[in-house]
C-alpha positions in Angstrom: 7.5 -25.4 6.1 7.7 -28.0 3.3 10.4 -27.9 0.6 8.4 -26.1 -2.0 5.3 -24.1 -1.2 2.9 -23.1 -4.0 2.2 -19.4 -3.3 -0.7 -17.8 -5.3 -0.8 -14.0 -5.7 -4.0 -12.2 -6.7 -2.7 -9.3 -8.8 0.3 -9.2 -11.0 1.5 -5.6 -10.6 4.7 -4.2 -9.1 3.9 -5.2 -5.6 3.6 -8.9 -6.6 6.8 -8.6 -8.7 8.8 -7.3 -5.7 7.1 -10.0 -3.5 8.3 -12.7 -5.9 11.8 -11.2 -5.9 11.9 -11.7 -2.2 10.3 -15.2 -2.5 13.2 -16.5 -4.6 15.1 -16.9 -1.3 12.3 -19.1 0.1 12.2 -21.6 -2.7 8.6 -20.7 -3.5 6.6 -21.9 -6.5 4.6 -18.8 -7.5 1.3 -18.6 -9.4 -0.2 -15.2 -10.4 -3.7 -14.2 -11.5 -4.1 -10.8 -13.3 -6.5 -9.4 -15.9 -3.5 -7.8 -17.8 -1.8 -10.2 -20.2 1.3 -7.9 -19.9 1.4 -7.6 -16.1 4.8 -7.0 -14.5 4.7 -10.4 -12.9 4.2 -12.4 -16.0 7.7 -13.4 -16.9 9.1 -14.1 -13.4 6.4 -16.3 -11.9 6.1 -20.1 -12.4 2.5 -20.0 -13.6 0.7 -16.9 -15.0 -3.1 -16.8 -15.5 -5.0 -14.1 -17.3 -8.3 -13.5 -15.6 -10.3 -11.3 -13.2 -9.5 -11.5 -9.5 -13.0 -10.1 -9.0 -14.7 -13.1 -10.5 -15.8 -15.9 -8.0 -15.2 -18.9 -10.3 -11.8 -17.6 -11.6 -10.5 -16.8 -8.1 -11.8 -20.1 -6.7 -10.2 -22.2 -9.5 -7.0 -20.3 -9.1 -6.9 -20.7 -5.3 -7.4 -24.5 -5.5 -4.0 -24.7 -7.2 -2.2 -23.0 -4.2 -1.0 -24.0 -0.7 -1.1 -20.3 0.4 -3.0 -17.5 -1.3 -2.2 -13.8 -0.8 -3.1 -10.5 -2.5 -1.2 -7.5 -3.9 -4.5 -5.5 -4.4 -7.6 -5.4 -2.2 -10.3 -5.4 -4.9 -10.7 -9.2 -5.0 -13.6 -11.6 -4.7 -14.0 -12.3 -1.0 -16.7 -14.9 -1.4 -14.2 -17.1 -3.2 -11.6 -16.4 -0.6 -14.0 -17.6 2.1 -14.8 -20.8 0.3 -11.1 -21.5 -0.2 -10.5 -21.0 3.5 -13.3 -23.4 4.4 -11.7 -26.0 2.1 -8.3 -25.7 3.7 -6.4 -23.3 1.6 -4.4 -20.8 3.7 -5.6 -17.4 2.7 -3.6 -14.5 4.1 -4.7 -11.8 4.7 -7.9 -13.6 5.7 -11.1 -13.1 3.7 -12.9 -11.3 6.5 -10.1 -8.8 6.9 -10.0 -8.0 3.2 -13.8 -7.6 3.2 -13.6 -5.0 6.0 -10.8 -3.1 4.4 -12.3 -3.1 0.9 -15.2 -1.0 2.2 -14.1 2.4 3.7 -17.4 2.6 5.6 -16.8 -0.8 7.3 -13.2 0.3 7.9 -14.2 3.4 9.7 -16.8 1.6 11.8 -14.1 -0.9 12.7 -11.9 1.8 14.1 -14.8 3.3 16.0 -15.7 -0.1 17.5 -12.1 -0.8 18.6 -11.4 2.7 20.0 -8.8 3.4 17.3 -8.4 7.1 16.8 -9.6 8.4 13.4 -11.1 11.5 12.0 -14.8 12.1 12.6 -17.0 10.7 9.7 -20.4 10.2 8.3 -21.6 7.2 6.3 -23.7 8.3 3.2 -26.0 6.2 1.0 -26.3 8.7 -1.8 -26.0 12.4 -2.8 -29.3 13.3 -1.2 -27.8 12.3 2.2 -24.7 14.3 1.4 -26.8 17.4 0.8 -28.2 17.0 4.3 -24.7 16.9 5.7 -23.5 20.3 4.4 -22.9 21.5 8.0 -20.2 18.8 8.3 -18.1 20.4 5.6 -15.2 20.9 4.9 -14.5 17.2 4.5 -13.2 14.6 2.1 -15.8 12.4 0.4 -14.4 8.9 -0.3 -16.2 6.2 -2.2 -16.8 3.2 0.1 -15.4 0.8 -2.6 -13.0 0.8 -5.4 -11.0 3.9 -4.4 -7.2 3.5 -5.1 -4.2 5.9 -5.5 -6.3 9.0 -5.1 -9.2 7.9 -7.3 -12.6 7.9 -5.6 -11.7 10.8 -3.3 -12.8 14.4 -3.6 -12.5 17.4 -1.3 -15.7 19.3 -0.5 -15.3 22.7 1.1 -18.9 23.9 1.1 -22.2 23.6 -0.7 -20.8 25.2 -3.8 -18.6 22.1 -4.3 -21.6 19.7 -4.6 -21.1 19.4 -8.4 -17.8 17.5 -7.6 -19.5 15.1 -5.2 -20.1 11.4 -5.7 -23.6 10.0 -5.9 -22.5 6.4 -4.9 -22.3 5.2 -1.3 -19.5 7.0 0.4 -17.8 8.1 3.6 -17.6 11.8 4.5 -14.5 12.3 6.5 -13.9 15.5 8.5 -11.0 17.6 7.2 -8.1 17.1 9.5 -5.7 20.0 10.3 -2.6 17.9 10.2 1.1 18.7 10.4 2.4 15.6 8.7 1.2 12.4 7.1 3.1 9.3 8.4 2.9 5.6 7.9 3.8 2.5 9.9 4.0 -1.0 8.4 3.2 -3.8 10.8 3.3 -7.5 10.3 1.7 -10.4 12.2 2.2 -14.2 11.7 -0.3 -16.9 12.6 1.3 -17.4 16.0 0.3 -13.8 16.8 3.9 -12.4 16.7 3.8 -8.7 15.7 6.6 -6.4 14.5 6.6 -2.9 13.3 8.8 -1.0 10.9 10.0 2.5 12.0 7.7 5.4 11.3 8.1 7.1 7.9 7.0 10.5 6.7 5.1 11.0 3.4 5.0 13.9 1.1 2.2 13.8 -1.5 2.2 15.0 -5.1 -0.1 18.1 -5.2 -1.9 16.9 -8.4 -2.0 13.1 -8.4 -2.5 12.4 -4.7 0.3 9.9 -4.9 3.4 9.7 -2.6 6.0 12.0 -4.1 8.7 11.6 -1.4 9.1 9.3 1.5 11.5 10.1 4.3 12.8 7.3 6.6 13.1 7.7 9.5 10.3 10.3 10.0 11.3 13.6 11.6 8.8 13.1 14.4 9.2 13.2 18.2 10.1 9.9 19.8 6.9 9.9 21.9 4.7 10.3 18.8 6.7 7.6 17.0 6.0 5.2 19.8 2.3 6.2 19.8 2.0 5.7 16.0 3.6 2.2 16.4 1.2 1.3 19.3 -1.8 2.4 17.2 -0.7 0.4 14.1 -0.1 -2.6 16.3 -3.6 -2.3 17.8 -5.1 -2.2 14.4 -3.5 -5.4 13.1 -4.1 -7.2 16.4 -7.8 -6.1 16.5 -8.1 -7.4 12.9 -6.3 -10.6 14.0 -4.8 -10.3 10.5 -1.9 -12.5 9.2 0.4 -10.7 6.8 1.6 -7.2 6.4 -0.5 -4.1 7.0 0.3 -0.5 6.0 -1.3 2.0 8.4 -1.4 5.6 7.1 -1.9 8.2 9.8 -2.2 12.0 10.3 -0.1 13.7 12.9 -2.3 16.7 13.8 -1.0 20.1 14.8 -2.1 19.5 18.4 -0.1 16.3 18.6 -2.8 13.7 18.0 -2.3 10.7 15.7 -5.3 9.6 13.7 -5.6 6.6 11.4 -6.5 7.6 7.9 -6.5 4.3 5.9 -4.9 0.9 5.9 -3.8 -1.5 3.1 -3.5 -5.2 3.9 -0.6 -5.9 1.6 2.9 -4.5 0.8 2.6 -0.7 0.3 4.2 2.2 -1.4 5.3 3.5 2.0 7.5 0.5 2.5 9.5 0.3 -0.8 12.6 1.8 0.8 12.9 -1.2 3.2 14.3 -3.3 0.3 17.6 -1.3 0.7 17.3 0.6 3.9 16.2 -2.0 6.5 17.5 -5.4 7.7 14.3 -7.0 6.5 12.2 -5.7 3.6 8.4 -5.4 3.8 8.2 -8.1 1.1 10.3 -10.6 3.0 8.4 -9.8 6.2 5.0 -10.5 4.4 6.3 -13.8 3.3 7.6 -14.7 6.8 4.2 -13.8 8.2 2.0 -15.8 5.7 4.4 -18.8 5.9 4.2 -18.6 9.7 8.0 -18.1 10.1 9.7 -16.0 12.7 9.4 -12.3 11.7 12.6 -10.5 10.8 14.2 -7.5 12.5 12.8 -4.2 11.1 15.7 -1.9 12.2 17.0 0.5 9.7 20.5 0.1 8.3 20.5 3.5 6.6 18.5 6.7 6.4 16.5 6.8 3.1 14.4 8.9 0.8 12.1 7.1 -1.7 10.8 8.8 -4.9 8.1 7.4 -7.1 9.0 7.3 -10.7 5.9 8.4 -12.6 5.1 8.6 -16.3 5.7 12.2 -17.6 2.8 14.3 -18.6 2.0 14.3 -22.3 3.5 10.8 -23.0 1.5 7.7 -23.7 3.1 4.6 -25.2 6.1 2.3 -24.9 8.3 3.5 -22.1 11.7 5.2 -22.5 13.8 6.0 -19.5 15.9 9.1 -19.6 18.7 9.9 -17.1 19.3 6.5 -15.5 23.2 6.6 -16.0 23.4 10.1 -14.5 21.3 9.2 -11.5 23.1 5.9 -10.9 26.4 7.8 -10.8 25.3 9.4 -7.6 26.4 7.4 -4.5 23.6 5.6 -2.6 21.1 5.8 -5.5 19.2 2.6 -6.4 16.7 2.2 -9.3 13.7 -0.2 -9.1 11.8 -0.5 -12.4 8.5 -2.3 -12.4 8.6 -4.1 -15.8 5.7 -2.1 -17.3 6.0 -1.9 -21.0 3.8 1.1 -21.5 3.7 4.5 -19.8 1.0 7.1 -19.4 0.9 10.3 -17.4 1.3 9.7 -13.6 1.5 5.9 -14.0 3.8 4.3 -11.4 6.7 3.0 -13.5 9.2 2.4 -10.7 10.8 4.0 -7.7 14.2 5.3 -6.6 15.7 4.7 -3.2 18.4 7.1 -2.1 20.5 6.2 1.0 22.6 8.4 3.2 24.4 8.2 6.5 21.9 10.8 7.7 18.4 11.8 6.4 19.8 15.2 5.5 22.4 13.5 3.2 19.8 11.3 1.6 17.6 14.3 1.0 20.4 16.3 -0.6 21.2 13.3 -3.0 17.5 12.9 -3.8 17.1 16.6 -4.6 20.1 16.3 -7.0 18.4 13.5 -9.0 14.8 14.4 -8.7 14.6 16.0 -12.2 17.2 13.9 -13.9 15.1 10.8 -14.5 12.1 11.0 -16.9 9.8 8.4 -18.1 8.7 9.2 -21.7 7.4 7.4 -24.7 
């Protein structure tokens, strides 16, 4: 690795911000492209460009300035990434991987082709095709493209729910009777070395379809943990992807593990690794895309992660209430994302709560859950 690598990041949100925080130790020169002139990355990168990461010319021109180009959001222009790859820029994750994952239909077909367990599904062109698939309900309908943080997903129980359905191309995914939602983050470098972080358990907010709590390690039988890691490893190896991949899965009531969705970038289900693991997901992503040896992923401490969301009814310049009281609790760490403005349910930060046992971390998390508020 040369003395100073120019790392380009498509997307300037909190994931890019935390990636750059890890990158300081690698002597990286960072460039960021984001459409938001006030993006969280703006003041901590070396060069910041306001522009669309969906536009071919903008992405291509930005990528030509970089030695290595990566993403913190999937919704980027893959044609530009492919051209940059052809011209010698190292693009990780690779353009073909991003193209597959951008499209939930291609993603599902990829699992099917590579014998990766996933829920039964149907690919739909329009609402007319959906109306002919009523016998497949109950199911979740997911837009093939542009879905993110619960957007572009709707539950359809029967024909009476058709007024909630999307008319655009979508995937109809059979409702899974699951016991738990879990996640495994895996990384692979260009040499093909793969490591996996321990399995974590996710608890979702009932209204916003965002992670409310994360528990690490997951309270899951050892055999199922090993199976989840094996499946996540199979996914990243089948993709031949370089970088970090979050693999969200269902643990069904009859003991199966089914892949739900993947994200080819640092992920909400790995935030706790900054404090709880020997190597964070952000450092691991950098190690992978710089083709360095991957770090050990063992946990140093049990952890609970809570997302810090904008309070309902508040829209404007953010005010944080309760930080001193929360930080007075042992093992509590605050990570704010540098977002100037809040709105209801916007991700404004996260809280990592450590404990010698998961039970201790859970007790501490419960004690601060309602202390911190993001208002305006």
